[in-house]
CHARMM-style PDB file with segment names, atoms N, HN, CA, C and O in Angstrom:
ATOM      1  N   UNK     1      18.161 114.521 234.073  1.00  0.00      PROA
ATOM      2  CA  UNK     1      17.936 115.785 233.391  1.00  0.00      PROA
ATOM      3  C   UNK     1      17.346 115.557 232.001  1.00  0.00      PROA
ATOM      4  O   UNK     1      16.433 116.273 231.592  1.00  0.00      PROA
ATOM      5  N   UNK     2      17.842 114.600 231.301  1.00  0.00      PROA
ATOM      6  HN  UNK     2      18.584 114.018 231.634  1.00  0.00      PROA
ATOM      7  CA  UNK     2      17.391 114.355 229.945  1.00  0.00      PROA
ATOM      8  C   UNK     2      15.926 113.925 229.910  1.00  0.00      PROA
ATOM      9  O   UNK     2      15.189 114.293 228.995  1.00  0.00      PROA
ATOM     10  N   UNK     3      15.511 113.152 230.898  1.00  0.00      PROA
ATOM     11  HN  UNK     3      16.110 112.853 231.641  1.00  0.00      PROA
ATOM     12  CA  UNK     3      14.118 112.709 230.946  1.00  0.00      PROA
ATOM     13  C   UNK     3      13.167 113.873 231.122  1.00  0.00      PROA
ATOM     14  O   UNK     3      12.086 113.895 230.534  1.00  0.00      PROA
ATOM     15  N   UNK     4      13.569 114.842 231.932  1.00  0.00      PROA
ATOM     16  HN  UNK     4      14.448 114.823 232.410  1.00  0.00      PROA
ATOM     17  CA  UNK     4      12.742 116.035 232.142  1.00  0.00      PROA
ATOM     18  C   UNK     4      12.657 116.841 230.851  1.00  0.00      PROA
ATOM     19  O   UNK     4      11.588 117.337 230.496  1.00  0.00      PROA
ATOM     20  N   UNK     5      13.769 116.972 230.157  1.00  0.00      PROA
ATOM     21  HN  UNK     5      14.638 116.569 230.446  1.00  0.00      PROA
ATOM     22  CA  UNK     5      13.774 117.699 228.886  1.00  0.00      PROA
ATOM     23  C   UNK     5      12.855 117.018 227.873  1.00  0.00      PROA
ATOM     24  O   UNK     5      12.128 117.684 227.136  1.00  0.00      PROA
ATOM     25  N   UNK     6      12.893 115.700 227.843  1.00  0.00      PROA
ATOM     26  HN  UNK     6      13.483 115.159 228.441  1.00  0.00      PROA
ATOM     27  CA  UNK     6      12.042 114.962 226.909  1.00  0.00      PROA
ATOM     28  C   UNK     6      10.572 115.204 227.208  1.00  0.00      PROA
ATOM     29  O   UNK     6       9.767 115.363 226.290  1.00  0.00      PROA
ATOM     30  N   UNK     7      10.218 115.232 228.486  1.00  0.00      PROA
ATOM     31  HN  UNK     7      10.872 115.103 229.232  1.00  0.00      PROA
ATOM     32  CA  UNK     7       8.823 115.480 228.858  1.00  0.00      PROA
ATOM     33  C   UNK     7       8.403 116.898 228.476  1.00  0.00      PROA
ATOM     34  O   UNK     7       7.291 117.106 227.991  1.00  0.00      PROA
ATOM     35  N   UNK     8       9.282 117.868 228.689  1.00  0.00      PROA
ATOM     36  HN  UNK     8      10.186 117.699 229.082  1.00  0.00      PROA
ATOM     37  CA  UNK     8       8.966 119.247 228.325  1.00  0.00      PROA
ATOM     38  C   UNK     8       8.773 119.381 226.816  1.00  0.00      PROA
ATOM     39  O   UNK     8       7.866 120.074 226.354  1.00  0.00      PROA
ATOM     40  N   UNK     9       9.628 118.717 226.064  1.00  0.00      PROA
ATOM     41  HN  UNK     9      10.364 118.154 226.440  1.00  0.00      PROA
ATOM     42  CA  UNK     9       9.528 118.781 224.606  1.00  0.00      PROA
ATOM     43  C   UNK     9       8.238 118.132 224.115  1.00  0.00      PROA
ATOM     44  O   UNK     9       7.583 118.643 223.207  1.00  0.00      PROA
ATOM     45  N   UNK    10       7.881 117.013 224.717  1.00  0.00      PROA
ATOM     46  HN  UNK    10       8.413 116.598 225.455  1.00  0.00      PROA
ATOM     47  CA  UNK    10       6.634 116.339 224.331  1.00  0.00      PROA
ATOM     48  C   UNK    10       5.441 117.208 224.707  1.00  0.00      PROA
ATOM     49  O   UNK    10       4.470 117.283 223.954  1.00  0.00      PROA
ATOM     50  N   UNK    11       5.503 117.864 225.862  1.00  0.00      PROA
ATOM     51  HN  UNK    11       6.291 117.802 226.473  1.00  0.00      PROA
ATOM     52  CA  UNK    11       4.420 118.747 226.283  1.00  0.00      PROA
ATOM     53  C   UNK    11       4.275 119.912 225.308  1.00  0.00      PROA
ATOM     54  O   UNK    11       3.160 120.328 224.996  1.00  0.00      PROA
ATOM     55  N   UNK    12       5.394 120.434 224.832  1.00  0.00      PROA
ATOM     56  HN  UNK    12       6.300 120.096 225.085  1.00  0.00      PROA
ATOM     57  CA  UNK    12       5.351 121.524 223.857  1.00  0.00      PROA
ATOM     58  C   UNK    12       4.698 121.054 222.561  1.00  0.00      PROA
ATOM     59  O   UNK    12       3.902 121.775 221.958  1.00  0.00      PROA
ATOM     60  N   UNK    13       5.040 119.845 222.142  1.00  0.00      PROA
ATOM     61  HN  UNK    13       5.687 119.260 222.631  1.00  0.00      PROA
ATOM     62  CA  UNK    13       4.446 119.288 220.931  1.00  0.00      PROA
ATOM     63  C   UNK    13       2.931 119.114 221.103  1.00  0.00      PROA
ATOM     64  O   UNK    13       2.154 119.465 220.215  1.00  0.00      PROA
ATOM     65  N   UNK    14       2.524 118.570 222.251  1.00  0.00      PROA
ATOM     66  HN  UNK    14       3.155 118.285 222.972  1.00  0.00      PROA
ATOM     67  CA  UNK    14       1.103 118.357 222.488  1.00  0.00      PROA
ATOM     68  C   UNK    14       0.341 119.677 222.596  1.00  0.00      PROA
ATOM     69  O   UNK    14      -0.795 119.777 222.133  1.00  0.00      PROA
ATOM     70  N   UNK    15       0.956 120.684 223.202  1.00  0.00      PROA
ATOM     71  HN  UNK    15       1.879 120.603 223.578  1.00  0.00      PROA
ATOM     72  CA  UNK    15       0.324 121.998 223.278  1.00  0.00      PROA
ATOM     73  C   UNK    15       0.150 122.574 221.871  1.00  0.00      PROA
ATOM     74  O   UNK    15      -0.859 123.211 221.568  1.00  0.00      PROA
ATOM     75  N   UNK    16       1.131 122.344 221.036  1.00  0.00      PROA
ATOM     76  HN  UNK    16       1.951 121.826 221.282  1.00  0.00      PROA
ATOM     77  CA  UNK    16       1.045 122.791 219.641  1.00  0.00      PROA
ATOM     78  C   UNK    16      -0.094 122.110 218.912  1.00  0.00      PROA
ATOM     79  O   UNK    16      -0.790 122.739 218.115  1.00  0.00      PROA
ATOM     80  N   UNK    17      -0.289 120.818 219.180  1.00  0.00      PROA
ATOM     81  HN  UNK    17       0.276 120.307 219.827  1.00  0.00      PROA
ATOM     82  CA  UNK    17      -1.402 120.104 218.553  1.00  0.00      PROA
ATOM     83  C   UNK    17      -2.736 120.688 219.010  1.00  0.00      PROA
ATOM     84  O   UNK    17      -3.672 120.820 218.222  1.00  0.00      PROA
ATOM     85  N   UNK    18      -2.808 121.032 220.283  1.00  0.00      PROA
ATOM     86  HN  UNK    18      -2.048 120.925 220.924  1.00  0.00      PROA
ATOM     87  CA  UNK    18      -4.028 121.639 220.813  1.00  0.00      PROA
ATOM     88  C   UNK    18      -4.302 122.998 220.184  1.00  0.00      PROA
ATOM     89  O   UNK    18      -5.436 123.296 219.809  1.00  0.00      PROA
ATOM     90  N   UNK    19      -3.265 123.819 220.069  1.00  0.00      PROA
ATOM     91  HN  UNK    19      -2.344 123.576 220.374  1.00  0.00      PROA
ATOM     92  CA  UNK    19      -3.422 125.138 219.442  1.00  0.00      PROA
ATOM     93  C   UNK    19      -3.853 124.995 217.986  1.00  0.00      PROA
ATOM     94  O   UNK    19      -4.712 125.730 217.500  1.00  0.00      PROA
ATOM     95  N   UNK    20      -3.238 124.037 217.304  1.00  0.00      PROA
ATOM     96  HN  UNK    20      -2.540 123.440 217.699  1.00  0.00      PROA
ATOM     97  CA  UNK    20      -3.560 123.840 215.902  1.00  0.00      PROA
ATOM     98  C   UNK    20      -5.014 123.411 215.753  1.00  0.00      PROA
ATOM     99  O   UNK    20      -5.719 123.907 214.874  1.00  0.00      PROA
ATOM    100  N   UNK    21      -5.464 122.499 216.598  1.00  0.00      PROA
ATOM    101  HN  UNK    21      -4.891 122.097 217.312  1.00  0.00      PROA
ATOM    102  CA  UNK    21      -6.847 122.043 216.545  1.00  0.00      PROA
ATOM    103  C   UNK    21      -7.814 123.175 216.876  1.00  0.00      PROA
ATOM    104  O   UNK    21      -8.855 123.314 216.233  1.00  0.00      PROA
ATOM    105  N   UNK    22      -7.472 123.979 217.876  1.00  0.00      PROA
ATOM    106  HN  UNK    22      -6.627 123.866 218.398  1.00  0.00      PROA
ATOM    107  CA  UNK    22      -8.327 125.110 218.245  1.00  0.00      PROA
ATOM    108  C   UNK    22      -8.389 126.124 217.109  1.00  0.00      PROA
ATOM    109  O   UNK    22      -9.452 126.669 216.813  1.00  0.00      PROA
ATOM    110  N   UNK    23      -7.261 126.372 216.483  1.00  0.00      PROA
ATOM    111  HN  UNK    23      -6.397 125.929 216.724  1.00  0.00      PROA
ATOM    112  CA  UNK    23      -7.226 127.299 215.351  1.00  0.00      PROA
ATOM    113  C   UNK    23      -8.040 126.800 214.182  1.00  0.00      PROA
ATOM    114  O   UNK    23      -8.711 127.574 213.500  1.00  0.00      PROA
ATOM    115  N   UNK    24      -7.978 125.508 213.956  1.00  0.00      PROA
ATOM    116  HN  UNK    24      -7.433 124.879 214.510  1.00  0.00      PROA
ATOM    117  CA  UNK    24      -8.750 124.916 212.864  1.00  0.00      PROA
ATOM    118  C   UNK    24     -10.247 124.993 213.160  1.00  0.00      PROA
ATOM    119  O   UNK    24     -11.051 125.280 212.273  1.00  0.00      PROA
ATOM    120  N   UNK    25     -10.610 124.732 214.417  1.00  0.00      PROA
ATOM    121  HN  UNK    25      -9.957 124.498 215.138  1.00  0.00      PROA
ATOM    122  CA  UNK    25     -12.025 124.742 214.801  1.00  0.00      PROA
ATOM    123  C   UNK    25     -12.614 126.150 214.741  1.00  0.00      PROA
ATOM    124  O   UNK    25     -13.799 126.314 214.449  1.00  0.00      PROA
ATOM    125  N   UNK    26     -11.801 127.158 215.014  1.00  0.00      PROA
ATOM    126  HN  UNK    26     -10.839 127.025 215.252  1.00  0.00      PROA
ATOM    127  CA  UNK    26     -12.305 128.536 215.045  1.00  0.00      PROA
ATOM    128  C   UNK    26     -11.941 129.322 213.785  1.00  0.00      PROA
ATOM    129  O   UNK    26     -12.190 130.525 213.712  1.00  0.00      PROA
ATOM    130  N   UNK    27     -11.360 128.656 212.809  1.00  0.00      PROA
ATOM    131  HN  UNK    27     -11.158 127.679 212.869  1.00  0.00      PROA
ATOM    132  CA  UNK    27     -10.913 129.307 211.570  1.00  0.00      PROA
ATOM    133  C   UNK    27      -9.905 130.413 211.838  1.00  0.00      PROA
ATOM    134  O   UNK    27      -9.887 131.416 211.124  1.00  0.00      PROA
ATOM    135  N   UNK    28      -9.067 130.250 212.851  1.00  0.00      PROA
ATOM    136  HN  UNK    28      -9.081 129.435 213.432  1.00  0.00      PROA
ATOM    137  CA  UNK    28      -8.032 131.215 213.205  1.00  0.00      PROA
ATOM    138  C   UNK    28      -6.702 130.708 212.641  1.00  0.00      PROA
ATOM    139  O   UNK    28      -6.027 129.878 213.250  1.00  0.00      PROA
ATOM    140  N   UNK    29      -6.348 131.220 211.481  1.00  0.00      PROA
ATOM    141  HN  UNK    29      -6.896 131.894 210.986  1.00  0.00      PROA
ATOM    142  CA  UNK    29      -5.133 130.743 210.807  1.00  0.00      PROA
ATOM    143  C   UNK    29      -3.862 131.069 211.597  1.00  0.00      PROA
ATOM    144  O   UNK    29      -2.893 130.312 211.547  1.00  0.00      PROA
ATOM    145  N   UNK    30      -3.860 132.189 212.324  1.00  0.00      PROA
ATOM    146  HN  UNK    30      -4.648 132.804 212.365  1.00  0.00      PROA
ATOM    147  CA  UNK    30      -2.684 132.553 213.115  1.00  0.00      PROA
ATOM    148  C   UNK    30      -2.452 131.543 214.240  1.00  0.00      PROA
ATOM    149  O   UNK    30      -1.322 131.112 214.470  1.00  0.00      PROA
ATOM    150  N   UNK    31      -3.514 131.173 214.933  1.00  0.00      PROA
ATOM    151  HN  UNK    31      -4.432 131.523 214.747  1.00  0.00      PROA
ATOM    152  CA  UNK    31      -3.404 130.194 216.012  1.00  0.00      PROA
ATOM    153  C   UNK    31      -3.005 128.832 215.452  1.00  0.00      PROA
ATOM    154  O   UNK    31      -2.215 128.108 216.058  1.00  0.00      PROA
ATOM    155  N   UNK    32      -3.548 128.499 214.315  1.00  0.00      PROA
ATOM    156  HN  UNK    32      -4.189 129.088 213.823  1.00  0.00      PROA
ATOM    157  CA  UNK    32      -3.209 127.232 213.663  1.00  0.00      PROA
ATOM    158  C   UNK    32      -1.720 127.203 213.297  1.00  0.00      PROA
ATOM    159  O   UNK    32      -1.045 126.198 213.514  1.00  0.00      PROA
ATOM    160  N   UNK    33      -1.223 128.291 212.750  1.00  0.00      PROA
ATOM    161  HN  UNK    33      -1.772 129.108 212.574  1.00  0.00      PROA
ATOM    162  CA  UNK    33       0.194 128.378 212.378  1.00  0.00      PROA
ATOM    163  C   UNK    33       1.080 128.345 213.615  1.00  0.00      PROA
ATOM    164  O   UNK    33       2.143 127.724 213.605  1.00  0.00      PROA
ATOM    165  N   UNK    34       0.647 129.012 214.681  1.00  0.00      PROA
ATOM    166  HN  UNK    34      -0.217 129.517 214.689  1.00  0.00      PROA
ATOM    167  CA  UNK    34       1.413 128.998 215.931  1.00  0.00      PROA
ATOM    168  C   UNK    34       1.491 127.571 216.480  1.00  0.00      PROA
ATOM    169  O   UNK    34       2.533 127.150 216.982  1.00  0.00      PROA
ATOM    170  N   UNK    35       0.398 126.842 216.384  1.00  0.00      PROA
ATOM    171  HN  UNK    35      -0.449 127.184 215.977  1.00  0.00      PROA
ATOM    172  CA  UNK    35       0.383 125.450 216.832  1.00  0.00      PROA
ATOM    173  C   UNK    35       1.333 124.587 216.018  1.00  0.00      PROA
ATOM    174  O   UNK    35       2.035 123.736 216.565  1.00  0.00      PROA
ATOM    175  N   UNK    36       1.354 124.808 214.720  1.00  0.00      PROA
ATOM    176  HN  UNK    36       0.784 125.499 214.276  1.00  0.00      PROA
ATOM    177  CA  UNK    36       2.267 124.044 213.865  1.00  0.00      PROA
ATOM    178  C   UNK    36       3.717 124.371 214.210  1.00  0.00      PROA
ATOM    179  O   UNK    36       4.571 123.485 214.220  1.00  0.00      PROA
ATOM    180  N   UNK    37       3.989 125.629 214.489  1.00  0.00      PROA
ATOM    181  HN  UNK    37       3.295 126.349 214.481  1.00  0.00      PROA
ATOM    182  CA  UNK    37       5.354 126.027 214.856  1.00  0.00      PROA
ATOM    183  C   UNK    37       5.763 125.394 216.183  1.00  0.00      PROA
ATOM    184  O   UNK    37       6.895 124.934 216.330  1.00  0.00      PROA
ATOM    185  N   UNK    38       4.847 125.369 217.146  1.00  0.00      PROA
ATOM    186  HN  UNK    38       3.927 125.742 217.026  1.00  0.00      PROA
ATOM    187  CA  UNK    38       5.143 124.738 218.435  1.00  0.00      PROA
ATOM    188  C   UNK    38       5.412 123.246 218.261  1.00  0.00      PROA
ATOM    189  O   UNK    38       6.316 122.691 218.885  1.00  0.00      PROA
ATOM    190  N   UNK    39       4.621 122.606 217.408  1.00  0.00      PROA
ATOM    191  HN  UNK    39       3.886 123.057 216.901  1.00  0.00      PROA
ATOM    192  CA  UNK    39       4.833 121.182 217.146  1.00  0.00      PROA
ATOM    193  C   UNK    39       6.208 120.948 216.528  1.00  0.00      PROA
ATOM    194  O   UNK    39       6.936 120.046 216.943  1.00  0.00      PROA
ATOM    195  N   UNK    40       6.552 121.749 215.550  1.00  0.00      PROA
ATOM    196  HN  UNK    40       5.961 122.481 215.213  1.00  0.00      PROA
ATOM    197  CA  UNK    40       7.839 121.592 214.880  1.00  0.00      PROA
ATOM    198  C   UNK    40       8.986 121.808 215.861  1.00  0.00      PROA
ATOM    199  O   UNK    40       9.980 121.083 215.842  1.00  0.00      PROA
ATOM    200  N   UNK    41       8.837 122.803 216.708  1.00  0.00      PROA
ATOM    201  HN  UNK    41       8.030 123.393 216.724  1.00  0.00      PROA
ATOM    202  CA  UNK    41       9.874 123.090 217.707  1.00  0.00      PROA
ATOM    203  C   UNK    41      10.033 121.911 218.664  1.00  0.00      PROA
ATOM    204  O   UNK    41      11.152 121.490 218.962  1.00  0.00      PROA
ATOM    205  N   UNK    42       8.918 121.387 219.140  1.00  0.00      PROA
ATOM    206  HN  UNK    42       8.010 121.729 218.898  1.00  0.00      PROA
ATOM    207  CA  UNK    42       8.962 120.233 220.041  1.00  0.00      PROA
ATOM    208  C   UNK    42       9.597 119.022 219.378  1.00  0.00      PROA
ATOM    209  O   UNK    42      10.398 118.317 219.991  1.00  0.00      PROA
ATOM    210  N   UNK    43       9.237 118.784 218.122  1.00  0.00      PROA
ATOM    211  HN  UNK    43       8.586 119.356 217.623  1.00  0.00      PROA
ATOM    212  CA  UNK    43       9.801 117.650 217.393  1.00  0.00      PROA
ATOM    213  C   UNK    43      11.300 117.809 217.188  1.00  0.00      PROA
ATOM    214  O   UNK    43      12.055 116.845 217.316  1.00  0.00      PROA
ATOM    215  N   UNK    44      11.726 119.019 216.873  1.00  0.00      PROA
ATOM    216  HN  UNK    44      11.112 119.802 216.770  1.00  0.00      PROA
ATOM    217  CA  UNK    44      13.148 119.273 216.661  1.00  0.00      PROA
ATOM    218  C   UNK    44      13.938 119.059 217.949  1.00  0.00      PROA
ATOM    219  O   UNK    44      15.023 118.478 217.933  1.00  0.00      PROA
ATOM    220  N   UNK    45      13.388 119.531 219.051  1.00  0.00      PROA
ATOM    221  HN  UNK    45      12.507 120.003 219.063  1.00  0.00      PROA
ATOM    222  CA  UNK    45      14.057 119.348 220.342  1.00  0.00      PROA
ATOM    223  C   UNK    45      14.118 117.865 220.714  1.00  0.00      PROA
ATOM    224  O   UNK    45      15.114 117.405 221.271  1.00  0.00      PROA
ATOM    225  N   UNK    46      13.061 117.121 220.410  1.00  0.00      PROA
ATOM    226  HN  UNK    46      12.251 117.495 219.957  1.00  0.00      PROA
ATOM    227  CA  UNK    46      13.061 115.682 220.695  1.00  0.00      PROA
ATOM    228  C   UNK    46      14.129 114.979 219.865  1.00  0.00      PROA
ATOM    229  O   UNK    46      14.807 114.074 220.352  1.00  0.00      PROA
ATOM    230  N   UNK    47      14.274 115.395 218.626  1.00  0.00      PROA
ATOM    231  HN  UNK    47      13.723 116.131 218.230  1.00  0.00      PROA
ATOM    232  CA  UNK    47      15.301 114.802 217.771  1.00  0.00      PROA
ATOM    233  C   UNK    47      16.690 115.080 218.347  1.00  0.00      PROA
ATOM    234  O   UNK    47      17.562 114.212 218.321  1.00  0.00      PROA
ATOM    235  N   UNK    48      16.888 116.281 218.861  1.00  0.00      PROA
ATOM    236  HN  UNK    48      16.180 116.986 218.881  1.00  0.00      PROA
ATOM    237  CA  UNK    48      18.163 116.619 219.483  1.00  0.00      PROA
ATOM    238  C   UNK    48      18.444 115.753 220.696  1.00  0.00      PROA
ATOM    239  O   UNK    48      19.582 115.335 220.908  1.00  0.00      PROA
ATOM    240  N   UNK    49      17.424 115.480 221.492  1.00  0.00      PROA
ATOM    241  HN  UNK    49      16.500 115.820 221.319  1.00  0.00      PROA
ATOM    242  CA  UNK    49      17.584 114.608 222.654  1.00  0.00      PROA
ATOM    243  C   UNK    49      17.959 113.188 222.222  1.00  0.00      PROA
ATOM    244  O   UNK    49      18.779 112.532 222.864  1.00  0.00      PROA
ATOM    245  N   UNK    50      17.357 112.726 221.141  1.00  0.00      PROA
ATOM    246  HN  UNK    50      16.690 113.258 220.619  1.00  0.00      PROA
ATOM    247  CA  UNK    50      17.665 111.381 220.644  1.00  0.00      PROA
ATOM    248  C   UNK    50      19.117 111.296 220.180  1.00  0.00      PROA
ATOM    249  O   UNK    50      19.790 110.289 220.403  1.00  0.00      PROA
ATOM    250  N   UNK    51      19.590 112.351 219.541  1.00  0.00      PROA
ATOM    251  HN  UNK    51      19.044 113.169 219.360  1.00  0.00      PROA
ATOM    252  CA  UNK    51      20.986 112.382 219.085  1.00  0.00      PROA
ATOM    253  C   UNK    51      21.915 112.348 220.287  1.00  0.00      PROA
ATOM    254  O   UNK    51      22.924 111.642 220.281  1.00  0.00      PROA
ATOM    255  N   UNK    52      21.573 113.115 221.324  1.00  0.00      PROA
ATOM    256  HN  UNK    52      20.754 113.689 221.329  1.00  0.00      PROA
ATOM    257  CA  UNK    52      22.396 113.120 222.534  1.00  0.00      PROA
ATOM    258  C   UNK    52      22.443 111.720 223.163  1.00  0.00      PROA
ATOM    259  O   UNK    52      23.491 111.274 223.629  1.00  0.00      PROA
ATOM    260  N   UNK    53      21.291 111.037 223.168  1.00  0.00      PROA
ATOM    261  HN  UNK    53      20.439 111.399 222.789  1.00  0.00      PROA
ATOM    262  CA  UNK    53      21.231 109.698 223.746  1.00  0.00      PROA
ATOM    263  C   UNK    53      22.116 108.713 222.989  1.00  0.00      PROA
ATOM    264  O   UNK    53      22.705 107.814 223.590  1.00  0.00      PROA
ATOM    265  N   UNK    54      22.210 108.880 221.673  1.00  0.00      PROA
ATOM    266  HN  UNK    54      21.732 109.610 221.185  1.00  0.00      PROA
ATOM    267  CA  UNK    54      23.046 107.979 220.860  1.00  0.00      PROA
ATOM    268  C   UNK    54      24.504 108.103 221.253  1.00  0.00      PROA
ATOM    269  O   UNK    54      25.229 107.108 221.253  1.00  0.00      PROA
ATOM    270  N   UNK    55      24.945 109.308 221.588  1.00  0.00      PROA
ATOM    271  HN  UNK    55      24.356 110.115 221.588  1.00  0.00      PROA
ATOM    272  CA  UNK    55      26.354 109.529 221.884  1.00  0.00      PROA
ATOM    273  C   UNK    55      26.707 109.378 223.348  1.00  0.00      PROA
ATOM    274  O   UNK    55      27.824 109.699 223.755  1.00  0.00      PROA
ATOM    275  N   UNK    56      25.780 108.900 224.136  1.00  0.00      PROA
ATOM    276  HN  UNK    56      24.872 108.639 223.806  1.00  0.00      PROA
ATOM    277  CA  UNK    56      26.076 108.682 225.565  1.00  0.00      PROA
ATOM    278  C   UNK    56      26.856 107.403 225.746  1.00  0.00      PROA
ATOM    279  OT1 UNK    56      27.200 107.044 226.872  1.00  0.00      PROA
TER     280      UNK     56
END
C-alpha cells in the first residue's frame, strides 16, 4: 500500500511541475500557482510517507 501511495504522490508532484512549466510558458500566473501548490502537496505527502517508514 505504501508503495502505491508514494507513486501517487510523486505523480502529483510531477503533474505540478508540468502545470507550473505550462503556466510559465503561457504567462498564466494562476496555472503556475496551481502547479506550485500541487508540487508542495506532493512533497508534503512524500514527507509523511517517509515518516511512516521510519516508524515501521
